[in-house]
TORDOKOL-438062 format. One line per field, with one value per residue (C-alpha): residue number from 1; residue in three letters; z, y, x. Coordinates in steps of 0.5 Angstrom, whole numbers, plus 2048, in hexadecimal, padded with zeros to 3 digits. Each point is the difference from the previous one (the first is absolute). Example, Ala and Ser with C-alpha at 12.3 -4.5 7.8 and 13.67 -1.06 7.14 Angstrom:
n <- 1, 2
res <- ala, ser
w <- 810, 7FE
v <- 7F7, 807
u <- 819, 802
# end
This chain:
n <- 1, 2, 3, 4, 5, 6, 7, 8, 9, 10, 11, 12, 13, 14, 15, 16, 17, 18, 19, 20, 21, 22, 23, 24, 25, 26, 27, 28, 29, 30, 31, 32, 33, 34, 35, 36, 37, 38, 39, 40, 41, 42, 43, 44, 45, 46, 47, 48, 49, 50, 51, 52, 53, 54, 55, 56, 57, 58, 59, 60, 61, 62, 63, 64, 65, 66, 67, 68, 69, 70, 71, 72, 73, 74, 75, 76, 77, 78, 79, 80, 81, 82, 83, 84, 85, 86, 87, 88, 89, 90, 91, 92, 93, 94, 95, 96, 97, 98, 99, 100, 101, 102, 103, 104, 105, 106, 107
res <- unk, unk, unk, unk, unk, unk, unk, unk, unk, unk, unk, unk, unk, unk, unk, unk, unk, unk, unk, unk, unk, unk, unk, unk, unk, unk, unk, unk, unk, unk, unk, unk, unk, unk, unk, unk, unk, unk, unk, unk, unk, unk, unk, unk, unk, unk, unk, unk, unk, unk, unk, unk, unk, unk, unk, unk, unk, unk, unk, unk, unk, unk, unk, unk, unk, unk, unk, unk, unk, unk, unk, unk, unk, unk, unk, unk, unk, unk, unk, unk, unk, unk, unk, unk, unk, unk, unk, unk, unk, unk, unk, unk, unk, unk, unk, unk, unk, unk, unk, unk, unk, unk, unk, unk, unk, unk, unk
w <- 7DF, 7FF, 801, 7FB, 801, 800, 7F9, 7FD, 802, 7FE, 7F9, 800, 801, 7FB, 7FB, 803, 801, 805, 806, 803, 807, 806, 806, 807, 7FE, 7FA, 7F8, 7FE, 7F9, 800, 7FC, 804, 7FF, 806, 803, 805, 807, 806, 806, 804, 7FA, 7FD, 7F8, 7FE, 7FB, 7FF, 7FB, 7FE, 801, 7FA, 801, 804, 808, 805, 807, 7FD, 7FA, 7F9, 7FD, 805, 802, 803, 804, 7FF, 804, 7FB, 805, 801, 7F9, 7FD, 7F9, 7FC, 7F9, 7FB, 7FA, 7FA, 801, 801, 804, 806, 802, 807, 803, 802, 803, 805, 805, 800, 800, 807, 7FE, 7FD, 803, 7FC, 7F8, 7FC, 7FA, 7FF, 7FA, 7FF, 801, 7FE, 7FA, 7FD, 800, 7FB, 7FB
v <- 7CD, 804, 807, 805, 801, 7F8, 800, 806, 7FD, 7F9, 803, 804, 7F9, 7FC, 806, 802, 807, 805, 803, 806, 801, 804, 7FB, 803, 807, 7FF, 800, 7F9, 7FE, 7F8, 7FA, 7FB, 7F9, 7FB, 801, 7FC, 800, 801, 7FB, 805, 7FF, 807, 802, 801, 801, 800, 805, 803, 807, 804, 807, 805, 801, 7FD, 800, 7FC, 7FF, 7FD, 7FC, 7FB, 7FA, 802, 7FC, 804, 7FF, 801, 803, 806, 801, 807, 803, 7FA, 7FF, 7FC, 803, 7FE, 800, 7FC, 7FA, 800, 7F9, 802, 7FE, 7FA, 7FA, 7FE, 7FE, 7FD, 806, 800, 805, 7FB, 7FA, 7FD, 802, 802, 802, 800, 804, 7FB, 7FA, 801, 805, 7FF, 7F8, 801, 803
u <- 7E9, 807, 801, 800, 807, 802, 7FC, 804, 807, 7FE, 7FE, 807, 804, 7FC, 801, 807, 7FE, 803, 7FC, 800, 7FD, 800, 803, 801, 800, 805, 7FF, 802, 802, 800, 800, 7FC, 803, 7FC, 7F9, 7FC, 7FF, 805, 800, 7FB, 7FB, 801, 801, 807, 804, 808, 802, 806, 800, 804, 7FE, 7FC, 801, 804, 803, 805, 805, 7FC, 7FF, 7FE, 7FB, 7FA, 7FA, 7FA, 7F9, 7FB, 7FC, 804, 801, 7FD, 7FF, 802, 800, 804, 804, 804, 808, 806, 800, 805, 802, 803, 807, 803, 7FB, 805, 7FB, 7F9, 7FB, 7FB, 7FB, 7FB, 7FF, 7FA, 802, 7FA, 805, 807, 802, 806, 7FD, 7F8, 801, 807, 800, 7F9, 804
# end
């Protein structure tokens, strides 16, 4: 059974909604792109962080372990695509949902 955070992020991908949450003690403003399981069997999401707090420059890609997400909620707002895709993502090893493959190809 997926966690509450997993369901929230998955629904946000399907609806192309932003997610705001706390992760590693920082507020993150994200557009989730890919969700599933990592090599360790943990629920993870690959998201484009476009706002909020960060230890580095924004925007940037983030791989979030959903067990560490706190106070997540979806909101309406402009969808952010993210930067270049020069390398293959390694965050999600078992992909459940990918916005570019599963959501946008249905349109």
